[in-house]
C-alpha positions in Angstrom: 59.4 -255.9 -33.4 56.7 -255.6 -36.1 53.0 -255.4 -35.2 52.5 -258.6 -37.2 55.1 -260.7 -35.4 53.6 -263.3 -33.1 50.0 -262.5 -34.1 47.5 -265.1 -35.0 44.9 -263.6 -37.3 41.9 -265.1 -39.1 42.1 -263.7 -42.6 39.1 -265.4 -44.1 37.0 -268.5 -43.5 39.4 -271.4 -43.3 42.6 -269.2 -43.4 44.6 -268.2 -40.3 48.0 -266.5 -40.4 50.5 -266.8 -37.6 53.7 -264.7 -38.0 56.8 -266.3 -36.7 59.0 -264.5 -34.2 61.9 -264.1 -36.5 61.9 -260.5 -37.8 65.1 -259.4 -39.6 66.3 -257.4 -42.7 65.7 -260.6 -44.8 62.4 -261.8 -43.3 60.7 -258.5 -42.6 58.2 -258.9 -39.8 58.8 -262.6 -39.7 57.9 -265.7 -41.7 54.2 -266.0 -42.3 52.8 -269.4 -41.4 49.3 -270.2 -42.6 46.7 -272.7 -41.3 44.3 -273.5 -44.1 41.2 -275.6 -44.3 37.8 -276.1 -42.6 38.6 -279.7 -41.6 41.0 -281.3 -42.2 43.8 -278.6 -42.1 47.3 -278.0 -43.4 50.0 -275.8 -42.1 51.9 -273.9 -44.9 55.5 -272.9 -43.9 55.7 -273.6 -40.1 58.5 -271.1 -39.8 60.8 -271.4 -36.8 61.2 -274.0 -34.0 59.6 -271.8 -31.3 57.2 -273.5 -28.8 54.7 -270.7 -28.6 54.6 -270.3 -32.4 54.0 -274.0 -33.0 51.4 -274.1 -30.2 49.6 -271.2 -32.0 49.6 -273.1 -35.2 48.1 -276.2 -33.5 45.4 -274.1 -31.8 44.5 -272.4 -35.1 43.4 -275.8 -36.4 40.1 -277.0 -35.0 40.7 -280.5 -36.0 43.4 -282.9 -37.5 46.4 -281.4 -39.3 46.6 -283.4 -42.5 50.0 -282.2 -43.7 52.8 -279.7 -43.0 53.7 -278.1 -46.4 56.8 -276.1 -47.0 57.0 -273.8 -50.0 60.8 -274.2 -50.1 63.6 -275.4 -47.9 65.1 -272.1 -46.7 65.7 -272.2 -42.9 63.2 -269.5 -42.0 60.4 -271.5 -43.6 61.2 -275.0 -42.4 62.8 -274.5 -39.0 59.7 -275.6 -37.1 58.6 -278.4 -39.5 60.2 -281.4 -37.8 59.0 -280.4 -34.3 55.5 -279.7 -35.6 55.4 -283.0 -37.3 56.5 -284.7 -34.0 53.8 -282.8 -32.1 51.0 -283.6 -34.6 52.0 -286.7 -36.4 51.3 -284.9 -39.7 53.6 -285.7 -42.7 56.0 -283.1 -44.1 55.3 -282.4 -47.7 57.6 -280.5 -50.1 58.7 -280.5 -53.7 60.7 -283.8 -54.0 62.8 -285.5 -51.4 66.3 -284.2 -52.0 68.0 -281.2 -50.3 70.3 -280.0 -53.0 70.1 -276.3 -52.7 73.0 -274.3 -51.4 70.8 -272.3 -49.0 68.5 -275.2 -47.9 68.1 -276.4 -44.4 68.1 -280.2 -43.7 64.5 -281.5 -44.1 63.2 -285.0 -44.0 60.3 -285.0 -46.4 57.6 -287.7 -45.8 55.6 -287.2 -49.0 56.5 -285.3 -52.2 54.2 -282.6 -53.4 54.5 -282.0 -57.1 52.9 -279.9 -59.8 49.2 -280.6 -60.2 48.7 -282.3 -56.8 45.6 -281.1 -55.0 44.5 -281.3 -51.4 40.8 -281.1 -50.4 40.5 -279.4 -47.0 36.8 -279.2 -46.4 35.6 -276.0 -48.2 39.0 -275.2 -49.6 40.9 -277.0 -52.3 44.7 -276.3 -52.6 46.5 -276.9 -55.9 50.3 -277.2 -55.9 52.2 -275.1 -58.4 55.9 -275.5 -59.1 57.2 -272.0 -59.3 61.0 -272.1 -59.4 63.0 -268.8 -59.3 63.7 -267.8 -55.7 64.6 -271.5 -55.2 64.6 -274.4 -57.5 62.2 -276.4 -55.4 59.7 -273.5 -54.8 56.0 -274.2 -54.6 53.0 -271.9 -54.5 49.7 -273.1 -53.2 46.5 -271.9 -55.0 43.2 -272.0 -53.2 40.4 -272.4 -55.8 37.8 -271.0 -53.4 38.6 -268.4 -52.4 41.0 -267.5 -55.2 44.0 -267.0 -52.9 47.7 -267.6 -53.8 49.9 -268.7 -50.9 53.1 -267.4 -52.6 55.9 -268.3 -50.2 58.9 -266.2 -51.3 57.8 -265.8 -54.9 56.1 -262.6 -53.8 56.8 -260.6 -50.6 55.1 -257.5 -49.4 57.1 -254.2 -49.6 60.5 -255.8 -50.4 62.1 -257.4 -53.4 62.5 -261.2 -53.5 66.1 -262.3 -53.5 67.3 -264.6 -56.2 70.4 -266.4 -55.2 72.3 -268.6 -57.7 73.0 -271.4 -58.1 69.6 -272.8 -57.0 67.9 -269.4 -57.6 67.3 -268.4 -61.3 66.2 -265.0 -62.6 64.9 -266.5 -65.8 62.9 -269.2 -64.0 61.6 -266.5 -61.7 60.3 -264.3 -64.5 58.8 -267.4 -66.1 57.0 -268.3 -62.9 55.7 -264.7 -62.6 54.4 -264.8 -66.2 52.5 -268.0 -65.4 51.0 -266.5 -62.2 49.9 -263.4 -64.2 47.7 -265.6 -66.3 45.8 -267.0 -63.3 42.6 -265.8 -61.6 44.0 -264.6 -58.3 42.1 -262.3 -55.9 44.5 -262.2 -53.0 48.2 -262.9 -52.6 49.2 -264.3 -49.1 53.0 -263.8 -49.1 55.6 -265.6 -47.1 56.6 -262.3 -45.5 54.5 -259.2 -44.8 50.9 -258.1 -45.3 48.3 -259.4 -47.8 48.5 -258.1 -51.3 45.0 -257.3 -52.6 45.8 -256.2 -56.2 47.6 -259.2 -57.7 47.6 -257.7 -61.2 49.3 -254.5 -60.2 51.7 -256.4 -57.8 52.9 -258.8 -60.5 53.2 -256.0 -63.1 55.3 -253.9 -60.6 57.6 -256.9 -59.9 58.3 -257.6 -63.5 58.8 -254.0 -64.4 61.3 -253.6 -61.5 63.2 -256.8 -62.5 63.5 -255.7 -66.1 64.6 -252.2 -65.1 67.3 -253.7 -62.9 68.4 -256.0 -65.7 68.9 -252.9 -67.9 70.9 -251.2 -65.1 73.1 -254.2 -64.7 73.7 -254.4 -68.5 74.4 -250.7 -68.7 76.9 -250.8 -65.8 78.7 -253.8 -67.3 78.9 -252.0 -70.7 80.3 -248.9 -69.0 82.9 -250.9 -67.0 84.0 -253.0 -69.9 84.6 -255.8 -67.4 83.4 -256.1 -63.8 82.4 -258.6 -61.2 79.0 -258.8 -59.5 80.3 -257.1 -56.3 81.5 -254.0 -58.2 78.2 -253.6 -60.0 76.2 -254.1 -56.8 78.2 -251.3 -55.2 77.1 -249.0 -57.9 73.4 -250.1 -58.0 72.9 -250.4 -54.2 74.6 -247.4 -52.6 74.2 -247.0 -48.9 72.9 -250.6 -48.5 72.8 -252.2 -45.0 76.2 -253.9 -44.6 74.4 -257.1 -43.7 72.8 -257.3 -47.2 75.9 -256.5 -49.3 76.6 -260.1 -50.1 73.0 -260.8 -51.0 73.1 -257.8 -53.3 76.1 -259.1 -55.1 74.4 -262.5 -55.6 71.3 -260.7 -56.9 73.4 -259.0 -59.5 75.0 -262.3 -60.4 71.5 -263.7 -61.0 70.9 -260.9 -63.5 74.3 -261.5 -65.1 73.5 -265.2 -65.6 70.2 -264.3 -67.2 72.0 -261.8 -69.5 74.4 -264.6 -70.5 71.4 -266.9 -71.2 70.0 -264.1 -73.4 73.4 -263.9 -75.2 74.1 -260.4 -74.0 76.9 -261.1 -71.4 79.6 -263.6 -70.9 82.1 -264.5 -68.2 85.4 -262.9 -68.7 88.3 -263.9 -66.5 87.2 -263.5 -62.9 84.3 -261.2 -63.9 81.8 -260.5 -66.7 81.7 -258.5 -69.9 79.2 -257.6 -72.6 78.9 -260.4 -75.2 80.1 -259.4 -78.7 78.6 -260.7 -81.9 
């Protein structure tokens, strides 16, 4: 188990991270939950329904918890939301009310949180940013002071964010990254892994990696003439952990869909081929 898992750590005045006990190949050390504010407080991404984890979140707040915010509805981020709401009486807030995503967990949202909404939490103000890509409903939370970005799964430490169609979109993801690159951010607090203290370099690396992978997918498709996402994934991810093969194929599919949006690929039978003029 990672050294982060289960830890409660004060990262800055008004910011505490508690890493949920759910380490895995997809979640890294575990889902990062954050308690933010100097009174009142919010919990961002309560993680799993684990009594000790939820108790640690409650104890990290020295006063009333005003809201439980989920960046998106994937199970590793929302599993503890309902129980924490029951324990604290705090409303669950997320982007919209509906659970339409193929990978979403059931979640009863009490109050929507939309682009431009702000929460004043004592010395910290959080702004909600709609950042689709990893999921259609994804939110980041930007703390104006200090200039921290609570990134959910838009950025993760040491691993590549998975984009899973149909609710994940590579084009939307790159657009969200381009938006974040224009903001004044000093620290990225990701949904998984350690703090990222050079946001400019982090964003640039992610974009470079995504565009390089896009080129690899296009080249593999051109060489094959026609192929499906699984075949291309097998070429691009040799020796991958068997538990992640399906995810890799969906990731390639996300790139293929983007290439189609750019007019560079098209569906062909049960697979894909390079678009012809």
